[in-house]
N, C-alpha and C positions, 0 to 999 in steps of 0.2 A: 307496409310503410314504417315499422318499427326496425327493420333492418338498415332502413337507408337512413333513421336518426342515428342509430346506433354509429353507422360507419364516418356519418358527420362530426359525430360528438367525438369519437375516436381521432379523426382526423384534428379537431380543434383541440385536443390534449396531447395529441403527439406535436404538434408546431408549438405548444405552448411549455412544454416540458425542457428543452434546452434553455429558456429565458428565467424557469422557474429554480433549476438546477445551478444556474451561473454562479451566484453568489456565494455558494457553498465552494464551488473549485475554486474561487478567487482567493480563498481565505489563504494565510499560509500557516504549514503546519510547524509547531514547536520543534525544537531540537530537544532530543532524547540521548539520554546516557545512561547504558547498563552496564554492570561489570559480569563479568562469566567466571563462576568457579568450577575448578575440574578436579577431579580427586586420582585423575591419571598423573604420572610422572611425566617430564618432558623427554625420558628416554624412549617412550613409545611414541614414535615420528608418525605413526599411521593417524592417530587419534588428534596428536596435536596441532599437524598440518590438516586434518578436517576441520578442526574447530578455526584455524586462522584462516582457511578458504572461505567458512562461512561467514565470519566476521566480516572479511572483506567485501562477499558477495553483497551482504545485507548494505554495507553501507555503499556499494555502487548505485545500488537497487534506488536508495532512496536518497540519492544526492548527498549524502553526509549526514542528513539529517535524524537519524539513528544510528549511533555508534554504539558498539560492544566492545569493551576492552578485555 
């Protein structure tokens, strides 16, 4: 009997989970801007391009909500 009660309660909890999580998803995330400093000169293209690509990928993944300069 305990197993049936557990399965029933787990089913109710699983059905209620999207309703509970919906308000948290609906909140708008704030825009964040960071400045990235580097001790490497721009002549080292490998490191500079890696940093530029990282900044671009982060901006694309967050819909420009998190920007790094």
